[in-house]
KEDOKE-428290 format. One record per residue: x, z, y of N, C-alpha, C, CB in turn; residue in three letters. Coordinates in steps of 0.1 Angstrom, whole numbers, plus 5000, padded with zeros to 4 digits. Glycine has a CB too. Layout:
% residues N
XZYXZYXZYXZYALA ...
//
This chain:
% residues 398
608408005305608508135294610008165293607808105277UNK 610308275293611708315288611608375276612408395296UNK 612708355266612608425253614208455251611908345241UNK 614408585254615708635254615808695237615908755266UNK 616408625230616208635215617008785211616808495205UNK 617908805219618808925218619008995230620208895213UNK 618309115232618309185245619709245248617209305246UNK 619909275262621309305266621409455260621509295283UNK 620409525261620409675256620909675241618709755258UNK 620509575233620909575219622209535219620209485210UNK 622909455228624209415228625109535231624409305238UNK 624709625238625609735242625609845233625209785254UNK 624809835223624609935213625009885199623009985214UNK 625609775198626109735184627509685187625009625176UNK 628209665176629509625175629409455177630209685161UNK 630509405181630509255182630409195168631809205190UNK 630909255157630809205145629309205140631709285136UNK 628509305145627009305141626509195147626209435145UNK 626909155161626209055168626608915162626609055184UNK 627808895157628408785151627408765140630008805147UNK 627108855131626108845120625008785124625808955115UNK 624508775134623308755139623308615148622908885147UNK 624108525142624308395150623108305151625508315143UNK 621908335143620808255145619808335157620008235130UNK 620208445161619408515171620308535185619108665165UNK 620808425189621708465201620808445213623008385202UNK 621408465225620608465236620108315239621308535249UNK 618808305241618308175245617108175256617808125233UNK 617108075262616008065271614907925266616608045287UNK 613807955268612707865262611907805274611707945251UNK 612007655275611107605284610007535273611707495295UNK 608707595276607507545268607107405275606207665268UNK 606107365268605507225273604907265287604307155262UNK 605207175296604407175310603207095310605207125321UNK 602507095319601207005321601606885328599907065329UNK 602106775320602706665327602106545320604306655328UNK 601006575312600306445305600706415291600506315314UNK 601906485286602206445273601806565264603806395273UNK 601406515251601006625240602206655232599706575229UNK 603006575232604206605224605406615232604406495212UNK 605706715238606906745247608306755241606606875253UNK 609306685247610706695242610906635230611306825242UNK 610506495229610806415216612306385216609906285215UNK 612906355230614306345232614806395244614706215230UNK 616106455243616706515256618006475255616606675257UNK 618606485269620006455272620306525285620306305272UNK 621506605283622006685294622706595304623006785290UNK 622206605316622806515327623406575341621706415332UNK 623706705339624206785351625706745349623906955349UNK 626506775360627706735361628606865366627706615370UNK 628506895379629207005383628207085393630606965390UNK 628907205397627907295404627207405396626807205410UNK 626407485403625607585397624407525391625107685406UNK 623907595380622707545372623007445364621607505380UNK 621907365360622007255353620807165353622307295340UNK 620907045346619806955345619906885332619706865356UNK 618606875327618306815315617206725317618106915306UNK 617406585311616406485310615506505298617006345311UNK 614206475299613306495288612406375286612406625290UNK 612306335275611306215272610206285263612206075263UNK 608906245265607806305257606906215256607306425262UNK 605906235247604706145243603506225239605106045230UNK 602606195239601706105239600706125250601206085227UNK 600606075263601205955268602705975271600405915281UNK 603405885271604705875273605005915290605105715268UNK 606006025289606406065302608106075302605706205306UNK 608606075315609906095317609906215327610505975321UNK 610706335323610706445333612106515332609506545330UNK 612406625340613606675340613406835339614506635353UNK 614306905335614307065334615607095344614507125315UNK 615207145356616107195364616507355363615607165376UNK 617807395361618007525357618807595369618807525343UNK 618307705373618907765383620207855379618007845389UNK 621107905387622407965382622108085374623308015393UNK 620908155374620508275366619908225355619608375374UNK 619808105351619208065338617708045339619508165328UNK 616908075349615608035351615407865352615108115363UNK 614307825348614007685349612707645354614207635336UNK 612607515360611307465363611407305359611007505380UNK 610307255360610007115358610607035371608407095357UNK 611406935370611606865382610606795390612506785380UNK 610606785402609306725410609106585406609506715426UNK 610006495401609606365399609606345383610606255407UNK 608406365379607806325365607206185365606806425361UNK 607806095356607205955355606305945345608305855353UNK 605105875347604205825338604705695333602905825342UNK 605305675322606005565318605305455316606605595308UNK 603805465315602905345315603005275328601405385312UNK 603505325339603605275351604905215354603105365360UNK 605805215343607105175344607405085331608005305344UNK 606604995327606504905315606504965300607704815317UNK 606305095300606405155287605305225283607505235285UNK 604405195273603305255270603405315256602105165272UNK 604405305248604505375235606105395234603805275221UNK 606405505227607905525225608205495208608305695231UNK 609505465206610005455193609905595186611505405192UNK 610105595172610205725167611505795171610105715152UNK 612405735174613605805180614005725193614905825170UNK 613405775204613705685216615205675220613005735228UNK 615505575227617005565231617005615244617705425231UNK 617705755245617905805260619405845257616805955265UNK 620005785270621605805270621905855285622505645266UNK 623205895287623605935300625105865300623606105303UNK 625505845315626905795316627705925318627005685328UNK 627406045317628106175319628506185334629406175309UNK 628006115343628206105358626906135366628805965362UNK 625906175358624506195366623406105364624706205380UNK 623705985359622805875356622405885341623405745361UNK 621205835339620605855326619905695325619305985325UNK 619505675311618805545308617905575296619905435304UNK 616705525298615805525286615605385284614305605287UNK 615805335271615805195269614505185257617405135263UNK 613405095262612405075251611904955250611305155253UNK 611004915240610404775242609404805252609804715229UNK 609104685259608004705272606604675267608204615285UNK 605704695275604304675272604104535270603504725284UNK 604704445278604704315275605504245265604804255285UNK 604804175255605404125243606904045245604504035238UNK 607904075239609204015242609904045253609003895243UNK 609604175258610504235269611104355266609804255282UNK 612204395273612804525273612604595285614304535269UNK 612304725284612104815296613204905297610904895297UNK 613904915309614905025312614505105324616304965314UNK 614405235321614205335332615605405334613005445328UNK 616305385345617705425346618005445361618805305340UNK 619105515362619705555374619605715376619105485384UNK 619905775388620205915389619005985382620405975404UNK 619306075375618406155364617306195371619106295358UNK 617306255384616006315390615306205396616306425399UNK 615706065399614905975404615405825399615006005419UNK 615205805385615405685381614605575386615405695368UNK 615005445384614205325387614005265373614905235397UNK 613305135375612805075363613004925366611205115358UNK 613104865353613304705353612804675339614904645355UNK 612404545337612104485324612704345324610504495321UNK 612904295312613504175311613104115298614904185314UNK 613403975295613203925283614003965272613103805282UNK 613504005261614504055249613604105239615604175254UNK 614304105227613704155214613804305215614504095202UNK 613004395206613104525206614604585206612404565195UNK 615004665214616104735216616504815203615904815228UNK 617704815198618204905187619105015191618904835177UNK 619805005201620805105206621305065219621905125195UNK 621905185225622505155240623605255242621305175252UNK 624405225250625505325254626005275268626805325243UNK 626405375276627005355290628705335287626605495301UNK 629205235296630605255299630705255313631405145292UNK 630905365320630805375333629305345337631705295339UNK 629005285348627805245352627405125346627805225365UNK 627905075337627504955329626704995316628704865325UNK 625504955314624804985303624704875293623505015307UNK 625204895280625204795270624004815260626604785262UNK 623104725258622104735250622004635239620904735257UNK 622104685227622004605215620404575210622804685202UNK 620104455208618604425203618704345191617504355214UNK 617504345184617304265173617104115178616104325164UNK 617504015171617403875172616503815163618703815170UNK 615503745166614703675157615403555150613603635164UNK 616603515155617103405148618603395154616203265149UNK 619403315149620803265154620503215167621603155146UNK 621703245176621903175189620803245198621702995188UNK 620203345195619203415204619903515210617903475197UNK 619303555223620203675230620103805221619603715247UNK 621003885220620803995212621904125218621003955196UNK 622304105231623304215236622804185252625104185231UNK 622604285258622204275273623204385281620504315276UNK 623604335292624604425300623704435312626204345303UNK 623604565316622804615328623904685336621404715324UNK 624004645350624904715360623804835366625604605372UNK 623904955361622905045368623405095380622505165359UNK 624505065384625105105397624704995407626705135396UNK 624304875403624204775413622804775420624304645406UNK 622904745435621504775442620404695436621504735457UNK 620604595430619604485425619504505410620104345428UNK 620304575402620504585390620304455381619604685387UNK 621304375383621404245375621504265361622704155378UNK 621004175352621304175338622004065334620104195330UNK 623104085325623603955317623203955303625203935318UNK 622703835300622303825286623403745277620903755285UNK 623703815265624603755257624203745242625903835258UNK 624903655235624703635221626103675214624403465218UNK 625903775205626903815197627003825183627203925202UNK 627903795175627903805161628403925152628603705157UNK 628103965143628704075136629904035128627704125126UNK 630404125119631604095113631503985102632204205107UNK 630203945098630103825089629703705096629103865077UNK 629703705110629403585118627903565118630103465113UNK 627103665116625803665115625203745127625503725102UNK 623903715133623403775145623603965141621603715147UNK 623904025152624204155153622804235150624804175166UNK 622904315142621804425138622404555138621104395123UNK 622204645147622804775152621904885149623204765167UNK 622705005146621905125146622405235157621905185131UNK 623705205160624205285171625405195179624705415165UNK 625605245192626505185199627305285207625905085208UNK 628705285209629405365216630505285223629905475209UNK 631105355234632005265241633305345243631405225256UNK 634405285244635705345249636205255260636805355237UNK 637405285264637805215277637805065278639205255281UNK 638105005267638104865264637304805257639204835260UNK 636504875248635704825237634304875237636404865225UNK 633504785231632104845227632004855212630804745232UNK 631904965207631704975192630404985186632405085188UNK 630204925176628804915169628804975154628404765168UNK 627805045152627305085138626404995134626605235136UNK 626704905123625604805121624704865109626104665117UNK 623604795107622704835098623204815083621404765100UNK 624304735082624904725068625704855066625804575067UNK 626104925075626905055075628505015079626905125059UNK 628704905083630104885090630104905104630504745087UNK 631404935108631704975122632804875127632305125122UNK 632404795139633404705145633204705159633204575139UNK 634104635166634104645182634104505188635504725187UNK 633604485200633704395209634704435219632404355214UNK 635504325225636304355237635404335249637704275237UNK 635504435257634704455269635004325279635004595277UNK 636304295279636704175285635904045284637904155281UNK 636004045269635003915264633703935269634903895246UNK 632904025266631504065270631404045285631204215265UNK 632404075293632204045306632003915312633104095312UNK 632403815302632203675306631303605297633603595306UNK 630503685289629603625279628403545285629103725270UNK 627903465277626603385281625503405271627003235282UNK 624403335274623303335264623403225254622003335271UNK 624403135254624703035246625803025237624502945252UNK 627003095241628203095234628603225227629303055242UNK 628403235215628403365208629903435210628203345191UNK 629803565210631003635212631303715198630903725225UNK 632503695193632803745180633403885180633803665175UNK 633403955168634004075167635504075171633804125153UNK 636004185178637404175180638004185166637904275188UNK 639404115166640204115154640604265152641404015156UNK 640704295138641304415135640404535137642504425143UNK 639204535140638504645144637304685133638004615160UNK 637304615123636204635114636504735105636004515107UNK 635604825102635604945091634404925082635505095098UNK 634804915069633904905058634005025049634104775050UNK 632805115048633105225040633305195027632205325042UNK 634005295019634205275004632805264997635005394998UNK 631805365001630605394993629705335004630305554988UNK 628605254998627605195006626705305011626905084998UNK 626505315024625505385030624605315040626005485036UNK 623305305041622605225048622105315059621505165041UNK 622605335072621905425082620805365086622705455095UNK 619805455090618605435096618205495109617705475088UNK 616905505112616505565125617205705128614905585126UNK 617505725139618205875141619605865139617705995132UNK 620305755133621805765132622505735146622205665123UNK 623605805148624305805159625805795156623905915167UNK 626505735167627905735167628605795179628305595166UNK 629405885177630105955188631505925188630006105188UNK 632105905201633605885201634206005207634005755208UNK 635306055199636006165203637506135205635906275194UNK 638106125217639406075220640306165230639205955226UNK 641506145229642406195240643506085242643106345236UNK 644606105246645706015252646205935239647006105259UNK 646306005229646705935217645905915202647806005215UNK 644805975202643905985193642305935197643906115187UNK 641705875188640505805190639605795175640805655197UNK 638705875175637905885163636505875165638206015157UNK 635805805156634305775157633705885146633805605153UNK 632705945149632006045141630605975140631906205148UNK 630405945128629205865124628205965117629705735114UNK 627005985123626106065118624905975113625706175128UNK 624805965102623705875095622705945088624405765085UNK 621505885092620205955086619505835080619206055097UNK 618905865068618005755061616805845057618905665046UNK 615805775050614505835045614805935034613605725040UNK 615905905027616106005015617406075017616105924999UNK 618306035027619706115024620206105040621006025011UNK 621406175042622106185053623606215052621506275060UNK 624506165060625906205059626706185072626506125049UNK 627906245072628606235083629906195079628606365091UNK 630506075086631806015082632706015095631605855077UNK 633806045095634906035105635705915102635706145105UNK 635805835113636605715113637705705124635705605114UNK 639005675119640105675129640105535135641605715123UNK 639705515148639505395157640905345158638905415172UNK 642105435158643405385163644105315152644205495169UNK 643705335138644205255128643805115128643905315116UNK 644605035123644304885123644504835109645104815132UNK 643204795103641804825106641504975108640804765095UNK 640405005116640005145115639705195099638705175123UNK 640105335097640005385084639305505082641205395078UNK 638805535071638105685070639105795071637305705057UNK 638505895076639306025075638606125066639506095089UNK 639006135054638306235043637306155038637706385049UNK 636506225031635206175025633906215033635106225012UNK 633106125031631706165040631206315034630406035037UNK 630706375044629906505043628506475041630006585056UNK 627906535030626406515028625606585038625906575013UNK 624706525045623906585057622306565053624306505072UNK 621806585044620406545041619706605050620006565028UNK 618706525056617806575066618206565080617506695064UNK 619506535082620006535096619206435104621506485095UNK 618706455116618206375126618606355140617006405126UNK 619506455145619806445158621406515157618606525169UNK 622406465167623806505165624206485180624606415154UNK 625306595183626006575197627506615192625306675210UNK 628506585201629706645203629706755213630506545206UNK 630306875209630406975221631707035221629307095221UNK 632107085232633407155235633107275241634407085244UNK 633407385234633107525240634507575238631807615232UNK 634907655250636107715251637307645244636007845246UNK 637407515248638607425244638607395230640007485248UNK 637407435223637407385210636207285207637207495200UNK 636407185199635407075197634507105184636106925197UNK 633407075186632307085174631506965173631407205175UNK 631106935160629906845157628706925155630206755145UNK 627706905164626506965163625306885156626007015176UNK 624806925145623906845137622506895137624306845124UNK 621306855139620006905141619306855126619106845156UNK 618606975120617906945107616606985111618507015094UNK 615606915115614506955119613307005109614106875125UNK 613806975096612807005085613507125076612406855076UNK 614707175080615207275072614207385072616507325076UNK 614407465061613507585059614207705065613207625044UNK 613507785073614107915079613208015078614407895094UNK 613508125071612608235069611408195059612008295083UNK 611408095050610408045041609507955047609708145034UNK 609907885059608907795064609807685070608007865075UNK 609307555070610007435074609907445091609307285066UNK 610807505095611007525111611907445117611607655115UNK 613007415110614207345114615307435119613807255125UNK 616507365118617907445120618907355127618607505106UNK 619707415134621007335139622307405133621107345157UNK 623107315128624607355121625407305130624907305106UNK 626507385132627707345142628907365133627807445155UNK 629707245133630807225125632207215133630507105116UNK 633107285128634507265136634907115135635807365130UNK 635607065146636306935145637506945152635506825149UNK 638606875144639906875150640006745155641006915141UNK 640106725169640406605176641706535176640106625189UNK 642706605169643906545168644206495153645006655172UNK 643406535144643606495131642206425126644206615121UNK 641206445132640006395128639406485117640106245123UNK 639706585115639106665103637906735109640206775097UNK 636906725097635606795100635506895091634206715100UNK 635107025096634907145088633807115077634407275097UNK 634007175065633007155055631807245056633507175042UNK 631907365063630807465064630507495078631207585057UNK 629307525082629007545095629607675099627507555096UNK 630307675111630707785118629707875125631707755127UNK 628607795126627507875133626207805129627507875149UNK 625007875127623707825124622807885134623307845110UNK 622007785141621107845149619507805145621607805163UNK 618707885148617207855146616307955153616907865133UNK 615107935154614208015162614208155155612707965163UNK 614308265163614308395156612808435151614908515166UNK 611708355157610208375152609908215147609008445166UNK 610308175136610008035135608608005130611007975125UNK 608007885135606707835131606907725121605707795143UNK 606107705112606107595102605907455111604807615090UNK 606607355110606507225117607007245131605007175117UNK 607807345133608307355147609407245152608907495148UNK 610107185141611007075144612007105153610406965149UNK 612507245150613807295158614907205155614207445155UNK 615407145164616707055162616506905161617407095149UNK 615106865163614806725164615606645174613306695167UNK 616106725184617306665192618106755197616906595202UNK 619306725201620306835205621106755216621206895191UNK 621606835225622606785235623306885243621806695245UNK 624206875251624906975259624606935272626306975256UNK 624707055280624607025296625707125303622907055302UNK 626207085314627107155324626307245329627707075335UNK 626407375327625707485333626607605340625007555322UNK 626507595352627507685360628907665357627207825358UNK 629207515356630707475354631107495340631707545362UNK 630207545329630507555316629607465307630307695313UNK 629807435297629207365286628307445276630207295279UNK 627007425277626107505270625307405260625107575280UNK 624807465249623807395239622607395243623707445226UNK 621807275243620307265243619807195232619807205255UNK 618807265228617907215215616407175218617907335203UNK 616107055213614707035214613907075201614506895218UNK 612707125203611707155192610307095197611607315190UNK 609507105188608107045192607507125202607207045180UNK 607507055215606907115226607807225232605607165223UNK 609107225231609807345234611207315236609807445222UNK 612007335246613307335248614207455249613507265256UNK 615207485239616007595241617407565246616107675229UNK 617707645255618907645262619807775259618607635276UNK 621007755253621707855247622907915257622407805235UNK 622508025263623608075275624808155268622908175288UNK 624608205255625608265249625308235233625708425253UNK 626408225227626508195213627908285207626408025210UNK 628008265195629308335189630508255192629208365173UNK 630108115196631208015198631808035213630707855197UNK 630808065222631108105236630408215239630807995247UNK 631008335236630608475237630208525251631808565232UNK 630908475260630708515276629508455282632108465285UNK 628508545285627308485292627608385302626408595298UNK 627008275302627308175311626308175323627308035304UNK 625308265325624508285335625308355348623308365330UNK 624808335358625508375369624508455381626208255374UNK 624508555383625208675373624408685361625408835379UNK 625108745350624308765338623308875341625208805325UNK 622208885332621208995334621709145329619808965327UNK 
//
């Protein structure tokens, strides 16, 4: 189903400033729930297209759990990919409240979950249109991130000297798994809410609220018996305690001379966004945390050479119903400065109560440009034009 929220005829009849005032009614395409066996479509999404015409998004749905893709053609039309996986046949019979779904940015994706067998981790990974699977011994996974084709998985540990970090070579023909023991900044077993990587480090946002890193070179030689400690000079402790919970994410934004972590934290009662300068020794906060009550999803987006932090608030009221909203904030990648007010807010022009618009957000490469993709309950919205990228990305536009 296509939903063009603002028609071309209307665009030609109004001033650009009028269009700008309707930022929550920009052009969008809607992919509704397909018949793939899941009653709750698009619990999590991630953009996995790289180059060329059209685009590709991986989608995880429940109940029953499935993995599927949305294939977009160059004109903006979409269809469900041919290879839909019934995850029960791939060691996964239930999903966490916020499934761990990540991409390497080069066409591979990974879904990491607890396996049907007790004490096992299941990984569905590889090329987005045709991933494979594996399972191995491990406690429930907490977070994961790619570094190239290497997938780092942080897991809870039932006690000291128990494996709690797993390294999977997604690019290897036999997909070997290295099992590690790591400790946090207090020499206790790691307990993570989010993981991110840079060229030489694996960064962790812990359940205590601290951020720290491990050297990838040390992890490359890790074992299941000798603990790996946090790299010296990498620990950030926030001035005010905030305990991040389910849905919290850490994004690294960097160039040749700057490196920042954007911490998007959610909890049962609050939410906040904090920027951390990872190049400082030790890492240091940039500005004060921004209150973001109700945030449950986030991504970093670059539109027309500008960088933004995108936040999803699936319970926010829109037109007097709790339908959900996505807010987009300026971010300066040279200073780490985050805007204090949204430069654009997006919502469904015809909102329904409980729609959960913004329960996940991602970007995809579509016709060689970056576009925003938003998950709602049983629906995925792809934005081909907004006030932040006003040129229609469809080829050719209608």
